[in-house]
KOLZARO-160570 format. One record per residue (C-alpha): residue number from 1; x, y, z. Coordinates in Angstrom, 3 decimals, decimal comma, padded with zeros to 6 digits, always signed. Layout:
<atoms>
<atom NUM; <X; Y; Z>>
...
</atoms>
This chain:
<atoms>
<atom 1; <+068,201; -043,754; -082,558>>
<atom 2; <+067,205; -045,749; -085,891>>
<atom 3; <+066,867; -043,581; -089,123>>
<atom 4; <+063,071; -044,318; -088,340>>
<atom 5; <+063,065; -042,811; -084,493>>
<atom 6; <+064,309; -040,086; -086,124>>
<atom 7; <+062,280; -039,298; -089,063>>
<atom 8; <+059,487; -040,270; -086,123>>
<atom 9; <+060,637; -037,091; -084,358>>
<atom 10; <+061,422; -034,739; -086,932>>
<atom 11; <+057,831; -035,341; -087,988>>
<atom 12; <+056,870; -034,178; -084,656>>
<atom 13; <+058,786; -030,796; -085,171>>
<atom 14; <+061,558; -031,556; -082,825>>
<atom 15; <+064,457; -030,626; -084,154>>
<atom 16; <+068,236; -030,864; -082,408>>
<atom 17; <+070,553; -027,926; -083,678>>
<atom 18; <+073,199; -030,371; -085,005>>
<atom 19; <+072,916; -033,245; -087,103>>
<atom 20; <+075,842; -035,567; -087,914>>
<atom 21; <+075,102; -038,133; -090,163>>
<atom 22; <+077,771; -040,416; -090,719>>
<atom 23; <+079,021; -044,271; -091,161>>
<atom 24; <+079,558; -046,223; -094,224>>
<atom 25; <+076,214; -047,559; -095,524>>
<atom 26; <+075,199; -043,794; -097,570>>
<atom 27; <+071,285; -045,378; -097,888>>
<atom 28; <+070,278; -043,928; -094,481>>
<atom 29; <+072,371; -040,740; -094,555>>
<atom 30; <+070,631; -040,055; -097,622>>
<atom 31; <+067,086; -041,013; -096,391>>
<atom 32; <+067,545; -038,563; -093,130>>
<atom 33; <+069,083; -035,957; -095,716>>
<atom 34; <+066,620; -035,890; -097,990>>
<atom 35; <+063,329; -035,754; -095,439>>
<atom 36; <+064,894; -032,377; -093,623>>
<atom 37; <+065,484; -030,512; -096,903>>
<atom 38; <+061,719; -031,653; -098,572>>
<atom 39; <+060,156; -031,385; -095,430>>
<atom 40; <+061,110; -029,694; -092,272>>
<atom 41; <+060,663; -025,529; -094,046>>
<atom 42; <+057,535; -024,903; -096,394>>
<atom 43; <+058,335; -024,615; -100,118>>
<atom 44; <+057,452; -020,373; -099,208>>
<atom 45; <+060,262; -020,914; -096,233>>
<atom 46; <+063,236; -022,633; -098,289>>
<atom 47; <+063,809; -019,560; -100,406>>
<atom 48; <+065,365; -017,217; -097,817>>
<atom 49; <+065,771; -020,333; -095,026>>
<atom 50; <+067,428; -023,238; -096,800>>
<atom 51; <+071,477; -023,687; -098,236>>
<atom 52; <+072,541; -026,549; -099,055>>
<atom 53; <+076,332; -026,827; -099,557>>
<atom 54; <+078,892; -029,766; -100,811>>
<atom 55; <+081,895; -030,385; -099,243>>
<atom 56; <+084,663; -030,348; -101,743>>
<atom 57; <+083,328; -026,884; -102,498>>
<atom 58; <+083,624; -024,955; -099,280>>
<atom 59; <+085,310; -024,229; -096,221>>
<atom 60; <+083,886; -024,368; -092,197>>
<atom 61; <+084,095; -020,809; -092,209>>
<atom 62; <+081,788; -020,425; -094,979>>
<atom 63; <+079,374; -023,180; -093,328>>
<atom 64; <+079,388; -021,661; -089,912>>
<atom 65; <+078,839; -017,985; -091,023>>
<atom 66; <+075,380; -019,537; -092,811>>
<atom 67; <+074,918; -021,344; -089,571>>
<atom 68; <+074,713; -018,077; -087,670>>
<atom 69; <+072,081; -015,795; -089,729>>
<atom 70; <+069,299; -015,892; -088,211>>
<atom 71; <+065,877; -017,292; -090,161>>
<atom 72; <+063,965; -014,358; -092,046>>
<atom 73; <+060,104; -015,086; -091,547>>
<atom 74; <+059,965; -019,019; -089,756>>
<atom 75; <+061,322; -020,363; -087,011>>
<atom 76; <+064,058; -021,820; -088,666>>
<atom 77; <+066,883; -022,153; -091,098>>
<atom 78; <+068,410; -025,254; -092,547>>
<atom 79; <+071,626; -025,318; -093,524>>
<atom 80; <+072,756; -028,738; -095,138>>
<atom 81; <+076,518; -029,658; -096,260>>
<atom 82; <+076,218; -032,603; -098,558>>
<atom 83; <+079,729; -035,025; -098,649>>
<atom 84; <+080,610; -033,345; -096,053>>
<atom 85; <+083,320; -036,244; -095,956>>
<atom 86; <+085,063; -034,094; -098,548>>
<atom 87; <+085,722; -030,837; -095,809>>
<atom 88; <+089,130; -030,107; -094,307>>
<atom 89; <+088,352; -031,135; -091,047>>
<atom 90; <+091,905; -030,834; -090,028>>
<atom 91; <+092,514; -026,574; -089,912>>
<atom 92; <+093,996; -026,258; -086,614>>
<atom 93; <+093,573; -022,502; -087,284>>
<atom 94; <+090,094; -022,517; -087,292>>
<atom 95; <+089,874; -025,674; -084,762>>
<atom 96; <+088,915; -022,990; -081,301>>
<atom 97; <+086,218; -021,327; -084,034>>
<atom 98; <+084,809; -024,296; -085,272>>
<atom 99; <+084,323; -025,723; -081,372>>
<atom 100; <+082,701; -022,848; -079,884>>
<atom 101; <+079,851; -022,847; -082,917>>
<atom 102; <+079,467; -026,609; -081,980>>
<atom 103; <+079,618; -026,254; -078,564>>
<atom 104; <+076,499; -023,828; -078,515>>
<atom 105; <+075,130; -024,057; -081,938>>
<atom 106; <+072,083; -021,329; -082,583>>
<atom 107; <+069,142; -022,763; -081,416>>
<atom 108; <+067,380; -021,583; -084,955>>
<atom 109; <+069,539; -022,868; -087,190>>
<atom 110; <+069,056; -027,162; -087,940>>
<atom 111; <+072,917; -027,463; -089,647>>
<atom 112; <+072,711; -031,480; -091,257>>
<atom 113; <+076,437; -032,278; -091,775>>
<atom 114; <+076,138; -035,668; -094,475>>
<atom 115; <+079,376; -037,444; -093,841>>
<atom 116; <+079,400; -040,322; -096,475>>
<atom 117; <+081,135; -043,783; -097,025>>
<atom 118; <+083,100; -043,758; -093,622>>
<atom 119; <+083,055; -043,166; -090,138>>
<atom 120; <+083,374; -039,717; -088,545>>
<atom 121; <+086,889; -039,556; -086,147>>
<atom 122; <+085,219; -039,798; -082,681>>
<atom 123; <+087,999; -038,871; -080,589>>
<atom 124; <+088,172; -035,504; -082,078>>
<atom 125; <+086,571; -032,740; -080,038>>
<atom 126; <+083,859; -031,506; -082,758>>
<atom 127; <+082,199; -034,981; -082,189>>
<atom 128; <+082,056; -034,983; -078,367>>
<atom 129; <+080,709; -031,281; -078,731>>
<atom 130; <+078,043; -032,759; -081,538>>
<atom 131; <+077,216; -035,484; -079,469>>
<atom 132; <+076,196; -033,456; -076,362>>
<atom 133; <+074,441; -030,608; -078,055>>
<atom 134; <+072,771; -032,215; -081,318>>
<atom 135; <+072,317; -035,488; -082,792>>
<atom 136; <+074,642; -038,106; -084,339>>
<atom 137; <+073,498; -040,905; -086,278>>
<atom 138; <+075,916; -043,748; -087,892>>
<atom 139; <+074,845; -045,388; -090,432>>
<atom 140; <+075,888; -049,254; -090,494>>
<atom 141; <+075,791; -051,511; -093,877>>
<atom 142; <+073,335; -054,417; -093,792>>
<atom 143; <+075,078; -057,320; -093,617>>
<atom 144; <+074,372; -060,058; -096,091>>
<atom 145; <+072,289; -062,742; -093,579>>
<atom 146; <+069,947; -059,324; -092,311>>
<atom 147; <+069,266; -058,253; -095,779>>
<atom 148; <+066,044; -060,297; -096,638>>
<atom 149; <+064,725; -059,023; -093,237>>
<atom 150; <+065,344; -055,707; -094,464>>
<atom 151; <+063,816; -055,917; -097,998>>
<atom 152; <+060,806; -057,508; -096,126>>
<atom 153; <+060,504; -054,448; -093,316>>
<atom 154; <+060,827; -052,001; -096,093>>
<atom 155; <+058,276; -053,576; -098,367>>
<atom 156; <+055,950; -054,052; -095,307>>
<atom 157; <+056,413; -050,094; -095,025>>
<atom 158; <+055,042; -049,524; -098,346>>
<atom 159; <+052,320; -051,357; -097,516>>
<atom 160; <+052,684; -054,765; -098,629>>
<atom 161; <+053,857; -058,472; -098,421>>
<atom 162; <+056,833; -060,437; -099,856>>
<atom 163; <+056,765; -063,942; -100,376>>
<atom 164; <+060,378; -065,361; -098,566>>
<atom 165; <+061,316; -067,248; -101,869>>
<atom 166; <+060,991; -063,874; -103,506>>
<atom 167; <+062,919; -061,731; -100,934>>
<atom 168; <+065,444; -064,075; -101,092>>
<atom 169; <+066,125; -063,852; -104,729>>
<atom 170; <+065,932; -060,161; -104,577>>
<atom 171; <+068,745; -060,158; -101,650>>
<atom 172; <+071,238; -062,682; -103,545>>
<atom 173; <+070,795; -060,778; -106,907>>
<atom 174; <+070,591; -057,223; -105,768>>
<atom 175; <+073,598; -057,243; -103,207>>
<atom 176; <+074,078; -055,153; -100,220>>
<atom 177; <+073,391; -051,737; -102,336>>
<atom 178; <+070,290; -050,704; -100,235>>
<atom 179; <+069,657; -047,430; -102,590>>
<atom 180; <+069,473; -049,657; -105,370>>
<atom 181; <+066,928; -052,218; -103,639>>
<atom 182; <+064,984; -049,445; -102,567>>
<atom 183; <+064,752; -047,826; -105,783>>
<atom 184; <+064,007; -051,226; -107,588>>
<atom 185; <+061,221; -051,761; -104,868>>
<atom 186; <+059,235; -048,350; -105,588>>
<atom 187; <+059,784; -049,432; -109,872>>
<atom 188; <+058,170; -052,843; -108,732>>
<atom 189; <+055,207; -051,339; -105,968>>
<atom 190; <+054,612; -048,676; -108,671>>
<atom 191; <+053,765; -051,055; -111,081>>
<atom 192; <+051,752; -053,478; -109,049>>
<atom 193; <+050,097; -051,391; -106,434>>
<atom 194; <+049,582; -051,248; -102,704>>
<atom 195; <+048,144; -054,622; -101,085>>
<atom 196; <+050,106; -057,073; -102,897>>
<atom 197; <+051,721; -059,934; -101,904>>
<atom 198; <+055,139; -060,139; -104,397>>
<atom 199; <+056,068; -063,145; -105,893>>
<atom 200; <+059,121; -064,881; -107,732>>
<atom 201; <+056,936; -064,098; -110,760>>
<atom 202; <+056,459; -060,401; -109,634>>
<atom 203; <+060,261; -060,388; -109,063>>
<atom 204; <+061,227; -062,423; -112,723>>
<atom 205; <+058,609; -059,520; -114,620>>
<atom 206; <+059,826; -056,753; -112,989>>
<atom 207; <+063,385; -056,539; -112,223>>
<atom 208; <+064,463; -058,915; -114,495>>
<atom 209; <+065,597; -062,074; -112,524>>
<atom 210; <+065,190; -064,981; -114,223>>
<atom 211; <+063,259; -067,146; -111,327>>
<atom 212; <+064,486; -070,372; -113,156>>
<atom 213; <+067,634; -069,643; -114,776>>
<atom 214; <+069,946; -067,717; -112,555>>
<atom 215; <+072,849; -068,039; -110,347>>
<atom 216; <+071,010; -068,679; -106,876>>
<atom 217; <+069,597; -071,299; -108,734>>
<atom 218; <+072,582; -072,685; -110,111>>
<atom 219; <+074,182; -073,323; -107,040>>
<atom 220; <+071,392; -074,811; -105,396>>
<atom 221; <+071,004; -077,561; -108,634>>
<atom 222; <+074,816; -078,278; -107,731>>
<atom 223; <+074,099; -078,410; -104,044>>
<atom 224; <+071,744; -081,392; -105,135>>
<atom 225; <+074,631; -082,469; -108,110>>
<atom 226; <+071,053; -082,296; -110,377>>
<atom 227; <+073,356; -082,500; -114,056>>
<atom 228; <+070,289; -082,215; -116,060>>
<atom 229; <+069,301; -078,826; -114,433>>
<atom 230; <+072,744; -077,545; -114,093>>
<atom 231; <+073,246; -078,086; -117,558>>
<atom 232; <+069,513; -076,146; -118,543>>
<atom 233; <+070,762; -073,486; -116,358>>
<atom 234; <+074,258; -073,042; -118,331>>
<atom 235; <+072,964; -073,171; -121,821>>
<atom 236; <+070,832; -070,741; -120,541>>
<atom 237; <+073,749; -068,707; -119,340>>
<atom 238; <+075,837; -068,935; -122,608>>
<atom 239; <+072,618; -068,035; -125,027>>
<atom 240; <+072,485; -064,300; -122,637>>
<atom 241; <+075,577; -064,034; -122,548>>
<atom 242; <+075,655; -060,418; -121,724>>
<atom 243; <+072,862; -060,837; -118,778>>
<atom 244; <+074,853; -063,523; -116,637>>
<atom 245; <+078,696; -062,390; -117,779>>
<atom 246; <+081,007; -065,494; -116,885>>
<atom 247; <+082,969; -063,347; -114,654>>
<atom 248; <+079,945; -062,857; -112,520>>
<atom 249; <+079,031; -066,241; -112,290>>
<atom 250; <+082,754; -067,474; -111,675>>
<atom 251; <+082,849; -065,077; -109,048>>
<atom 252; <+078,909; -065,870; -107,148>>
<atom 253; <+079,784; -069,739; -107,392>>
<atom 254; <+083,584; -068,540; -105,678>>
<atom 255; <+081,444; -067,003; -103,053>>
<atom 256; <+079,041; -070,143; -102,649>>
<atom 257; <+082,149; -072,450; -102,180>>
<atom 258; <+084,082; -070,813; -100,226>>
<atom 259; <+081,179; -070,212; -098,016>>
<atom 260; <+080,369; -073,940; -098,146>>
<atom 261; <+083,808; -074,473; -096,797>>
<atom 262; <+083,241; -072,318; -093,946>>
<atom 263; <+080,179; -074,885; -093,472>>
<atom 264; <+082,270; -077,653; -093,222>>
<atom 265; <+084,287; -076,303; -090,484>>
<atom 266; <+081,588; -074,456; -087,948>>
<atom 267; <+081,965; -075,742; -084,592>>
<atom 268; <+077,849; -074,747; -083,944>>
<atom 269; <+076,090; -074,799; -086,886>>
<atom 270; <+073,096; -072,878; -085,648>>
<atom 271; <+075,310; -069,800; -085,870>>
<atom 272; <+075,668; -070,904; -089,533>>
<atom 273; <+073,631; -067,597; -091,271>>
<atom 274; <+075,848; -065,274; -088,589>>
<atom 275; <+078,924; -067,063; -090,010>>
<atom 276; <+078,330; -067,378; -093,296>>
<atom 277; <+076,495; -063,765; -093,749>>
<atom 278; <+073,745; -065,207; -095,173>>
<atom 279; <+069,703; -065,261; -094,654>>
<atom 280; <+068,655; -068,323; -092,499>>
<atom 281; <+066,247; -069,230; -095,818>>
<atom 282; <+069,438; -070,564; -097,402>>
<atom 283; <+071,183; -072,353; -094,994>>
<atom 284; <+069,351; -075,912; -095,938>>
<atom 285; <+071,025; -075,383; -099,341>>
<atom 286; <+074,225; -075,045; -097,635>>
<atom 287; <+073,454; -078,221; -095,522>>
<atom 288; <+072,878; -080,451; -098,674>>
<atom 289; <+075,980; -079,003; -100,386>>
<atom 290; <+078,420; -079,902; -097,678>>
<atom 291; <+077,046; -083,711; -097,505>>
<atom 292; <+077,145; -083,800; -101,275>>
<atom 293; <+080,861; -082,652; -101,304>>
<atom 294; <+083,303; -083,446; -098,336>>
<atom 295; <+085,596; -080,580; -097,712>>
<atom 296; <+088,516; -082,048; -099,644>>
<atom 297; <+086,896; -081,944; -102,360>>
<atom 298; <+085,391; -078,210; -101,913>>
<atom 299; <+089,690; -077,213; -101,647>>
<atom 300; <+089,509; -078,719; -105,151>>
<atom 301; <+086,218; -077,241; -106,447>>
<atom 302; <+087,844; -073,246; -105,066>>
<atom 303; <+091,132; -074,389; -107,176>>
<atom 304; <+089,114; -075,155; -110,114>>
<atom 305; <+087,305; -072,116; -110,094>>
<atom 306; <+090,517; -070,064; -110,065>>
<atom 307; <+091,335; -072,231; -112,912>>
<atom 308; <+088,625; -071,621; -115,271>>
<atom 309; <+088,846; -067,883; -113,727>>
<atom 310; <+091,998; -067,339; -115,432>>
<atom 311; <+091,054; -069,423; -118,631>>
<atom 312; <+088,044; -067,293; -119,180>>
<atom 313; <+090,490; -063,720; -118,739>>
<atom 314; <+092,678; -066,001; -121,819>>
<atom 315; <+095,773; -067,539; -119,351>>
<atom 316; <+096,266; -070,427; -120,323>>
<atom 317; <+093,897; -071,035; -122,400>>
<atom 318; <+093,629; -071,863; -126,500>>
<atom 319; <+091,860; -068,702; -126,849>>
<atom 320; <+088,809; -070,335; -129,256>>
<atom 321; <+086,840; -071,884; -126,488>>
<atom 322; <+083,350; -069,756; -125,499>>
<atom 323; <+082,455; -069,045; -121,916>>
<atom 324; <+079,846; -071,337; -122,287>>
<atom 325; <+082,223; -074,374; -122,579>>
<atom 326; <+084,031; -073,368; -120,418>>
<atom 327; <+081,570; -073,121; -117,667>>
<atom 328; <+079,997; -076,857; -118,927>>
<atom 329; <+083,717; -077,598; -118,236>>
<atom 330; <+084,374; -076,217; -115,074>>
<atom 331; <+080,698; -077,838; -113,767>>
<atom 332; <+081,414; -081,331; -115,143>>
<atom 333; <+084,606; -081,373; -112,623>>
<atom 334; <+082,756; -080,160; -110,279>>
<atom 335; <+080,411; -082,672; -110,064>>
<atom 336; <+082,663; -085,497; -111,139>>
</atoms>
């Protein structure tokens, strides 16, 4: 089941006695945990029937003692264990005691185990028991090439639309941190209201990403060998070093040209979005870059990026060269 399907089930008041929410992506685990914490019980019921524990501050005996209680003036009680990955799960002395509960959990208790930043060991008997009696949800990381549709779906769920270039810009600069993206979208829509179509202008004004002077536009200018535009962008970077730190620019350029190199060696270019881990919206830029820079030149560019990354950190540098001057030197050598 997806997170949306689980929430739909919760809204229909169909509850499971145990929820094991695990995986490397914390966003969906937090979303489901937060929904259960906020909506399963009424405010009047929560005082006696809702318990929130934290993995590092508790143990399985405490959790199960809470889970075995019966609700007071309510049909259900909720026990939520946040940061459940910090629990000591391998205590063999208590294993049979713990397993017995998960094999036959109390129907009036809703036990939520929020196990974040990793996957629960599927070989454990506890996992298999929960799989039979409760619900297990695995929250997987959203890959880079799926970020744009994820952002579009998120914004559509909020009753708005977003232009393709605007969603691509958000994906490029906010990265794969879904919680960060969701927070920025919420702030954006708070300012814009419902029913709007989000543009790059909205992104620039509300999220602080310049639609003209950013690493994304620099990559496009490099792909087209547009010297004038490259110089305008790096002059802006030099004038705004806090907003555009050289270490981040170098990291982005290294990632970009590494993908250009991969593109050169793809046997089936139709698989490029998945193989490169980028949105299909950007593929035309990689096609252009591959035409502008042959494979041998791309190897040279990656070597230059490493060299200038070291120089920016004071290695083999005169010490009085500014970040802006280093970037100008680097881009001149890339394009010539």
